VMD Tcl script that builds the backbone (N, CA, C; Angstrom):
set m [mol new atoms 360]
animate dup $m
set s [atomselect $m all]
$s set {name element resname resid chain x y z} {
  {N N MET 1 A 294.364 53.052 2.618}
  {CA C MET 1 A 294.456 54.335 1.863}
  {C C MET 1 A 294.727 54.044 0.521}
  {N N LEU 2 A 295.330 52.799 0.169}
  {CA C LEU 2 A 295.830 52.307 -1.138}
  {C C LEU 2 A 294.344 52.273 -1.923}
  {N N ALA 3 A 293.299 51.614 -1.303}
  {CA C ALA 3 A 292.160 51.582 -2.079}
  {C C ALA 3 A 291.361 52.929 -2.386}
  {N N ASP 4 A 291.563 53.898 -1.759}
  {CA C ASP 4 A 291.180 55.263 -1.921}
  {C C ASP 4 A 291.798 55.832 -3.177}
  {N N SER 5 A 293.086 55.636 -3.466}
  {CA C SER 5 A 293.651 56.152 -4.434}
  {C C SER 5 A 293.471 55.512 -5.893}
  {N N LYS 6 A 292.840 54.392 -5.691}
  {CA C LYS 6 A 292.605 53.860 -7.200}
  {C C LYS 6 A 291.238 54.523 -7.768}
  {N N GLN 7 A 291.335 54.715 -8.977}
  {CA C GLN 7 A 290.357 55.540 -9.689}
  {C C GLN 7 A 289.677 54.557 -10.663}
  {N N VAL 8 A 288.235 54.901 -10.905}
  {CA C VAL 8 A 287.586 53.846 -11.952}
  {C C VAL 8 A 287.570 54.744 -13.151}
  {N N HIS 9 A 288.167 53.924 -14.064}
  {CA C HIS 9 A 288.523 54.483 -15.483}
  {C C HIS 9 A 287.492 54.014 -16.539}
  {N N LYS 10 A 287.093 52.746 -16.413}
  {CA C LYS 10 A 286.160 52.126 -17.030}
  {C C LYS 10 A 285.107 51.187 -16.131}
  {N N PRO 11 A 283.992 50.827 -16.499}
  {CA C PRO 11 A 283.348 49.942 -15.706}
  {C C PRO 11 A 284.042 48.732 -15.234}
  {N N GLY 12 A 284.000 48.382 -14.099}
  {CA C GLY 12 A 284.559 47.127 -13.627}
  {C C GLY 12 A 284.083 45.956 -14.163}
  {N N ILE 13 A 283.719 45.127 -13.366}
  {CA C ILE 13 A 283.513 43.800 -13.602}
  {C C ILE 13 A 281.916 43.882 -14.260}
  {N N ILE 14 A 281.517 43.327 -15.224}
  {CA C ILE 14 A 280.369 43.184 -15.800}
  {C C ILE 14 A 279.981 41.708 -16.026}
  {N N VAL 15 A 278.721 41.420 -15.239}
  {CA C VAL 15 A 278.479 40.146 -15.400}
  {C C VAL 15 A 276.942 40.138 -15.929}
  {N N ALA 16 A 276.609 39.531 -17.093}
  {CA C ALA 16 A 275.184 39.339 -17.519}
  {C C ALA 16 A 274.732 38.042 -17.368}
  {N N SER 17 A 273.245 38.231 -17.217}
  {CA C SER 17 A 272.594 36.850 -17.109}
  {C C SER 17 A 271.105 37.175 -17.546}
  {N N GLU 18 A 270.207 36.124 -17.521}
  {CA C GLU 18 A 268.981 36.359 -18.003}
  {C C GLU 18 A 268.239 37.508 -17.237}
  {N N ASP 19 A 268.677 37.678 -16.062}
  {CA C ASP 19 A 268.029 38.935 -15.317}
  {C C ASP 19 A 268.550 40.262 -15.389}
  {N N GLY 20 A 269.647 40.261 -16.038}
  {CA C GLY 20 A 270.238 41.644 -16.276}
  {C C GLY 20 A 271.533 41.453 -16.253}
  {N N ALA 21 A 272.264 42.577 -16.108}
  {CA C ALA 21 A 273.728 42.769 -15.998}
  {C C ALA 21 A 273.951 43.425 -14.806}
  {N N LEU 22 A 275.135 43.135 -14.274}
  {CA C LEU 22 A 275.615 43.940 -13.080}
  {C C LEU 22 A 276.878 44.544 -13.297}
  {N N VAL 23 A 277.062 45.684 -13.168}
  {CA C VAL 23 A 278.401 46.460 -13.552}
  {C C VAL 23 A 279.006 46.907 -12.064}
  {N N SER 24 A 280.042 46.362 -11.618}
  {CA C SER 24 A 280.482 46.579 -10.458}
  {C C SER 24 A 281.688 47.634 -10.650}
  {N N LEU 25 A 281.490 48.784 -9.699}
  {CA C LEU 25 A 282.427 49.728 -9.628}
  {C C LEU 25 A 283.124 49.720 -8.380}
  {N N HIS 26 A 284.562 50.347 -8.507}
  {CA C HIS 26 A 285.324 50.369 -7.203}
  {C C HIS 26 A 286.390 51.427 -7.187}
  {N N GLY 27 A 286.671 51.950 -6.064}
  {CA C GLY 27 A 287.873 53.117 -5.910}
  {C C GLY 27 A 287.201 54.399 -5.861}
  {N N ARG 28 A 287.656 55.353 -6.535}
  {CA C ARG 28 A 287.316 56.621 -6.543}
  {C C ARG 28 A 286.573 56.975 -7.921}
  {N N ILE 29 A 285.295 57.736 -7.777}
  {CA C ILE 29 A 284.722 58.201 -9.108}
  {C C ILE 29 A 284.824 59.601 -8.831}
  {N N ASP 30 A 285.774 60.207 -9.671}
  {CA C ASP 30 A 285.908 61.879 -9.386}
  {C C ASP 30 A 286.150 62.320 -10.902}
  {N N ILE 31 A 286.546 63.588 -10.718}
  {CA C ILE 31 A 286.587 64.549 -12.002}
  {C C ILE 31 A 287.716 63.866 -12.911}
  {N N ASP 32 A 288.600 63.124 -12.396}
  {CA C ASP 32 A 289.767 62.475 -13.178}
  {C C ASP 32 A 289.297 61.194 -13.866}
  {N N SER 33 A 288.534 60.393 -13.124}
  {CA C SER 33 A 287.966 59.100 -13.647}
  {C C SER 33 A 286.815 59.135 -14.353}
  {N N SER 34 A 285.957 60.165 -14.057}
  {CA C SER 34 A 284.598 59.991 -14.590}
  {C C SER 34 A 284.539 59.963 -16.075}
  {N N PRO 35 A 285.415 60.874 -16.887}
  {CA C PRO 35 A 285.244 60.613 -18.344}
  {C C PRO 35 A 285.567 59.139 -18.846}
  {N N GLY 36 A 286.387 58.619 -18.154}
  {CA C GLY 36 A 286.678 56.955 -18.777}
  {C C GLY 36 A 285.511 56.221 -18.300}
  {N N LEU 37 A 284.912 56.465 -17.108}
  {CA C LEU 37 A 283.874 55.585 -16.821}
  {C C LEU 37 A 282.564 55.909 -17.751}
  {N N LEU 38 A 282.379 57.071 -18.093}
  {CA C LEU 38 A 281.227 57.499 -18.955}
  {C C LEU 38 A 281.485 56.878 -20.412}
  {N N GLU 39 A 282.713 56.866 -20.869}
  {CA C GLU 39 A 282.987 56.338 -22.092}
  {C C GLU 39 A 282.690 54.692 -22.016}
  {N N GLY 40 A 283.099 53.864 -20.756}
  {CA C GLY 40 A 282.842 52.638 -20.717}
  {C C GLY 40 A 281.273 52.309 -20.503}
  {N N LEU 41 A 280.503 53.038 -19.959}
  {CA C LEU 41 A 279.089 52.826 -19.686}
  {C C LEU 41 A 278.429 53.153 -21.010}
  {N N ARG 42 A 278.938 54.189 -21.765}
  {CA C ARG 42 A 278.241 54.564 -23.110}
  {C C ARG 42 A 278.532 53.383 -24.132}
  {N N ALA 43 A 279.953 52.826 -24.262}
  {CA C ALA 43 A 279.976 51.689 -24.995}
  {C C ALA 43 A 279.210 50.509 -24.767}
  {N N PHE 44 A 279.018 50.168 -23.288}
  {CA C PHE 44 A 278.408 49.053 -22.774}
  {C C PHE 44 A 276.904 49.219 -23.184}
  {N N LEU 45 A 276.309 50.368 -22.860}
  {CA C LEU 45 A 274.764 50.668 -23.174}
  {C C LEU 45 A 274.572 50.828 -24.632}
  {N N HIS 46 A 275.434 50.916 -25.461}
  {CA C HIS 46 A 275.212 50.931 -26.992}
  {C C HIS 46 A 275.363 49.764 -27.667}
  {N N SER 47 A 275.970 48.575 -26.903}
  {CA C SER 47 A 276.248 47.510 -27.442}
  {C C SER 47 A 275.164 46.515 -26.863}
  {N N PRO 48 A 274.744 45.339 -27.541}
  {CA C PRO 48 A 273.806 44.467 -27.094}
  {C C PRO 48 A 273.857 44.203 -25.518}
  {N N HIS 49 A 272.859 44.576 -24.739}
  {CA C HIS 49 A 272.866 44.057 -23.372}
  {C C HIS 49 A 271.501 43.815 -22.762}
  {N N PRO 50 A 271.256 43.173 -21.610}
  {CA C PRO 50 A 269.994 43.035 -21.154}
  {C C PRO 50 A 269.315 44.188 -20.863}
  {N N ASP 51 A 267.935 44.147 -20.674}
  {CA C ASP 51 A 267.055 45.213 -20.416}
  {C C ASP 51 A 267.119 45.924 -19.084}
  {N N VAL 52 A 267.818 45.072 -18.115}
  {CA C VAL 52 A 267.926 45.705 -16.757}
  {C C VAL 52 A 269.510 45.748 -16.475}
  {N N VAL 53 A 270.061 46.805 -16.137}
  {CA C VAL 53 A 271.375 46.902 -15.748}
  {C C VAL 53 A 271.497 47.605 -14.344}
  {N N SER 54 A 272.313 46.893 -13.457}
  {CA C SER 54 A 272.442 47.405 -12.234}
  {C C SER 54 A 273.933 47.789 -12.047}
  {N N ILE 55 A 274.030 48.995 -11.257}
  {CA C ILE 55 A 275.529 49.444 -11.091}
  {C C ILE 55 A 275.630 49.234 -9.655}
  {N N ASP 56 A 276.743 48.591 -9.172}
  {CA C ASP 56 A 277.082 48.324 -7.814}
  {C C ASP 56 A 278.204 49.073 -7.367}
  {N N LEU 57 A 277.638 50.146 -6.316}
  {CA C LEU 57 A 278.634 51.007 -5.752}
  {C C LEU 57 A 279.125 50.780 -4.572}
  {N N SER 58 A 278.943 49.471 -4.144}
  {CA C SER 58 A 279.462 49.198 -2.739}
  {C C SER 58 A 280.831 49.121 -2.521}
  {N N ALA 59 A 281.656 49.138 -3.623}
  {CA C ALA 59 A 283.135 49.217 -3.355}
  {C C ALA 59 A 283.726 50.536 -3.854}
  {N N VAL 60 A 282.706 51.618 -3.933}
  {CA C VAL 60 A 283.142 52.885 -4.346}
  {C C VAL 60 A 283.650 53.601 -3.075}
  {N N SER 61 A 284.720 54.072 -2.974}
  {CA C SER 61 A 285.181 54.847 -1.855}
  {C C SER 61 A 285.095 56.197 -1.730}
  {N N HIS 62 A 284.774 56.941 -3.002}
  {CA C HIS 62 A 284.652 58.188 -2.916}
  {C C HIS 62 A 283.921 58.570 -4.337}
  {N N LEU 63 A 282.858 59.386 -4.280}
  {CA C LEU 63 A 282.227 59.941 -5.342}
  {C C LEU 63 A 282.070 61.446 -5.212}
  {N N ASP 64 A 282.476 62.111 -6.403}
  {CA C ASP 64 A 282.254 63.647 -6.250}
  {C C ASP 64 A 281.000 64.028 -7.259}
  {N N SER 65 A 280.858 65.252 -7.348}
  {CA C SER 65 A 279.754 65.643 -8.315}
  {C C SER 65 A 280.012 65.276 -9.804}
  {N N SER 66 A 281.102 65.018 -10.294}
  {CA C SER 66 A 281.423 64.643 -11.563}
  {C C SER 66 A 280.898 63.321 -11.443}
  {N N GLY 67 A 281.202 62.346 -10.586}
  {CA C GLY 67 A 280.764 60.945 -10.768}
  {C C GLY 67 A 279.240 60.959 -10.646}
  {N N VAL 68 A 278.635 61.754 -9.794}
  {CA C VAL 68 A 277.155 61.818 -9.884}
  {C C VAL 68 A 276.642 62.114 -11.182}
  {N N ALA 69 A 277.167 63.152 -11.777}
  {CA C ALA 69 A 276.986 63.591 -13.119}
  {C C ALA 69 A 276.949 62.371 -14.184}
  {N N THR 70 A 278.051 61.639 -13.977}
  {CA C THR 70 A 278.220 60.331 -14.803}
  {C C THR 70 A 277.151 59.451 -14.787}
  {N N LEU 71 A 276.727 59.160 -13.447}
  {CA C LEU 71 A 275.718 58.290 -13.375}
  {C C LEU 71 A 274.544 58.843 -13.954}
  {N N ILE 72 A 274.112 60.019 -13.746}
  {CA C ILE 72 A 273.031 60.679 -14.390}
  {C C ILE 72 A 273.153 60.549 -16.016}
  {N N GLU 73 A 274.198 60.730 -16.421}
  {CA C GLU 73 A 274.363 60.682 -17.925}
  {C C GLU 73 A 274.110 59.215 -18.290}
  {N N GLY 74 A 274.525 58.371 -17.555}
  {CA C GLY 74 A 274.506 57.026 -17.731}
  {C C GLY 74 A 273.080 56.511 -17.950}
  {N N LEU 75 A 272.186 57.122 -16.888}
  {CA C LEU 75 A 270.793 56.758 -16.745}
  {C C LEU 75 A 270.096 57.477 -18.125}
  {N N ARG 76 A 270.589 58.584 -18.240}
  {CA C ARG 76 A 270.018 59.219 -19.908}
  {C C ARG 76 A 270.314 58.309 -20.993}
  {N N ILE 77 A 271.432 57.881 -21.105}
  {CA C ILE 77 A 271.684 56.958 -22.191}
  {C C ILE 77 A 270.939 55.670 -22.001}
  {N N ALA 78 A 270.940 55.152 -20.784}
  {CA C ALA 78 A 270.041 53.913 -20.770}
  {C C ALA 78 A 268.486 53.894 -21.053}
  {N N ARG 79 A 268.034 55.089 -20.670}
  {CA C ARG 79 A 266.665 55.455 -21.037}
  {C C ARG 79 A 266.535 55.625 -22.393}
  {N N GLY 80 A 267.415 56.072 -23.135}
  {CA C GLY 80 A 267.352 56.266 -24.673}
  {C C GLY 80 A 267.462 54.921 -25.321}
  {N N SER 81 A 267.963 53.713 -24.820}
  {CA C SER 81 A 267.975 52.526 -25.278}
  {C C SER 81 A 267.067 51.661 -24.574}
  {N N ARG 82 A 265.947 52.171 -23.893}
  {CA C ARG 82 A 264.954 51.438 -23.249}
  {C C ARG 82 A 265.609 50.508 -22.190}
  {N N THR 83 A 266.388 50.926 -21.345}
  {CA C THR 83 A 267.224 50.027 -20.507}
  {C C THR 83 A 266.733 50.259 -19.014}
  {N N GLU 84 A 266.511 49.660 -18.256}
  {CA C GLU 84 A 266.198 50.088 -16.845}
  {C C GLU 84 A 267.704 50.106 -16.254}
  {N N LEU 85 A 268.132 51.232 -15.590}
  {CA C LEU 85 A 269.344 51.255 -14.929}
  {C C LEU 85 A 269.006 51.499 -13.129}
  {N N ARG 86 A 269.570 50.593 -12.724}
  {CA C ARG 86 A 269.418 50.457 -11.140}
  {C C ARG 86 A 270.740 50.596 -10.493}
  {N N LEU 87 A 270.654 51.235 -9.229}
  {CA C LEU 87 A 271.846 51.439 -8.423}
  {C C LEU 87 A 271.773 50.450 -7.268}
  {N N ARG 88 A 272.767 49.800 -6.846}
  {CA C ARG 88 A 272.719 49.009 -5.621}
  {C C ARG 88 A 274.008 49.189 -4.810}
  {N N GLY 89 A 274.092 48.778 -3.759}
  {CA C GLY 89 A 275.310 48.662 -2.831}
  {C C GLY 89 A 275.511 50.059 -2.446}
  {N N LEU 90 A 274.702 51.023 -2.277}
  {CA C LEU 90 A 274.777 52.294 -1.830}
  {C C LEU 90 A 274.968 52.354 -0.383}
  {N N HIS 91 A 276.321 52.474 0.116}
  {CA C HIS 91 A 276.387 52.706 1.668}
  {C C HIS 91 A 275.609 53.860 2.133}
  {N N ASP 92 A 275.618 54.007 3.582}
  {CA C ASP 92 A 274.925 55.123 4.229}
  {C C ASP 92 A 275.201 56.321 3.607}
  {N N ARG 93 A 276.542 56.673 3.402}
  {CA C ARG 93 A 276.667 58.075 3.263}
  {C C ARG 93 A 276.374 58.345 1.574}
  {N N LEU 94 A 276.445 57.584 0.721}
  {CA C LEU 94 A 275.996 57.657 -0.603}
  {C C LEU 94 A 274.738 57.606 -0.666}
  {N N HIS 95 A 273.790 56.664 0.082}
  {CA C HIS 95 A 272.223 56.608 -0.105}
  {C C HIS 95 A 271.792 57.998 0.567}
  {N N ARG 96 A 272.218 58.399 1.547}
  {CA C ARG 96 A 271.989 59.660 2.028}
  {C C ARG 96 A 271.951 60.961 1.121}
  {N N LEU 97 A 273.179 60.954 0.305}
  {CA C LEU 97 A 273.434 62.006 -0.445}
  {C C LEU 97 A 272.561 61.915 -1.883}
  {N N PHE 98 A 272.247 60.740 -2.274}
  {CA C PHE 98 A 271.289 60.373 -3.316}
  {C C PHE 98 A 269.841 60.506 -2.976}
  {N N GLU 99 A 269.491 60.299 -1.675}
  {CA C GLU 99 A 268.219 60.498 -1.190}
  {C C GLU 99 A 268.016 62.038 -1.103}
  {N N SER 100 A 268.824 62.799 -0.376}
  {CA C SER 100 A 268.585 64.090 -0.025}
  {C C SER 100 A 268.714 64.982 -1.162}
  {N N THR 101 A 269.172 64.847 -2.301}
  {CA C THR 101 A 269.309 65.598 -3.467}
  {C C THR 101 A 268.383 65.023 -4.461}
  {N N GLY 102 A 267.507 64.074 -4.311}
  {CA C GLY 102 A 266.658 63.744 -5.160}
  {C C GLY 102 A 267.099 62.807 -6.198}
  {N N ILE 103 A 268.398 62.689 -6.349}
  {CA C ILE 103 A 268.914 61.790 -7.293}
  {C C ILE 103 A 268.388 60.417 -7.381}
  {N N LEU 104 A 268.239 59.784 -6.282}
  {CA C LEU 104 A 267.630 58.523 -6.168}
  {C C LEU 104 A 266.470 58.188 -6.851}
  {N N SER 105 A 265.455 59.317 -6.914}
  {CA C SER 105 A 264.129 59.165 -7.434}
  {C C SER 105 A 264.240 59.256 -8.920}
  {N N LEU 106 A 265.470 59.692 -9.457}
  {CA C LEU 106 A 265.525 59.801 -10.819}
  {C C LEU 106 A 265.597 58.221 -11.534}
  {N N PHE 107 A 265.917 57.349 -10.622}
  {CA C PHE 107 A 266.292 56.168 -10.951}
  {C C PHE 107 A 265.003 55.212 -10.725}
  {N N ASN 108 A 263.822 55.824 -10.674}
  {CA C ASN 108 A 262.543 55.139 -10.725}
  {C C ASN 108 A 262.085 54.306 -11.709}
  {N N GLY 109 A 261.319 53.483 -11.684}
  {CA C GLY 109 A 260.816 52.607 -12.789}
  {C C GLY 109 A 261.506 51.416 -12.770}
  {N N SER 110 A 262.471 50.902 -11.791}
  {CA C SER 110 A 262.870 49.631 -11.788}
  {C C SER 110 A 262.185 48.806 -11.120}
  {N N ALA 111 A 261.783 47.493 -11.685}
  {CA C ALA 111 A 260.923 46.488 -11.152}
  {C C ALA 111 A 261.580 45.974 -9.830}
  {N N GLY 112 A 260.462 46.006 -9.133}
  {CA C GLY 112 A 260.848 45.416 -7.690}
  {C C GLY 112 A 261.476 46.161 -6.662}
  {N N THR 113 A 261.606 47.567 -7.271}
  {CA C THR 113 A 262.335 48.548 -6.142}
  {C C THR 113 A 261.433 49.703 -6.158}
  {N N GLN 114 A 261.424 50.498 -5.151}
  {CA C GLN 114 A 260.589 51.761 -5.007}
  {C C GLN 114 A 261.442 52.903 -5.686}
  {N N SER 115 A 262.797 52.740 -5.705}
  {CA C SER 115 A 263.358 54.066 -6.341}
  {C C SER 115 A 264.643 53.661 -7.369}
  {N N GLY 116 A 264.428 52.478 -7.775}
  {CA C GLY 116 A 265.719 52.148 -8.518}
  {C C GLY 116 A 266.805 51.751 -7.725}
  {N N TYR 117 A 266.702 51.447 -6.483}
  {CA C TYR 117 A 267.656 51.280 -5.450}
  {C C TYR 117 A 267.441 49.700 -5.158}
  {N N GLU 118 A 268.446 49.027 -5.322}
  {CA C GLU 118 A 268.468 47.652 -4.988}
  {C C GLU 118 A 269.147 47.362 -3.396}
  {N N ALA 119 A 268.393 47.063 -2.463}
  {CA C ALA 119 A 268.933 46.955 -1.185}
  {C C ALA 119 A 269.940 45.447 -1.125}
  {N N GLU 120 A 270.825 45.468 -0.372}
  {CA C GLU 120 A 271.542 44.420 -0.323}
  {C C GLU 120 A 271.048 43.169 0.519}
}
mol reanalyze $m
mol bondsrecalc $m
mol representation Tube
mol addrep $m
């Protein structure tokens, strides 16, 4: 339960390499934490960064509609800076949600993936 009470306020661990950057998120992404997460994503995407950024959601315990909106806004910002934004680590529940709502298809254009989703 303790892990569920943690909220993401800014992007977690960011690891950059020649192949791109990996932003690892964890805990809850909800109406309380989404503004801080968006602020962190915006700052990262407006600073010098690789052309490909992957967001790892494998340690996210909860994602509400404001969290989904934050990821979509991050995608909009990434596209504005000509950056490919990919999702990875979508566990079954999140993958079904993103796929059934068509959100997963918004992340199209990622090299080597069919829908911007990187399987583990």
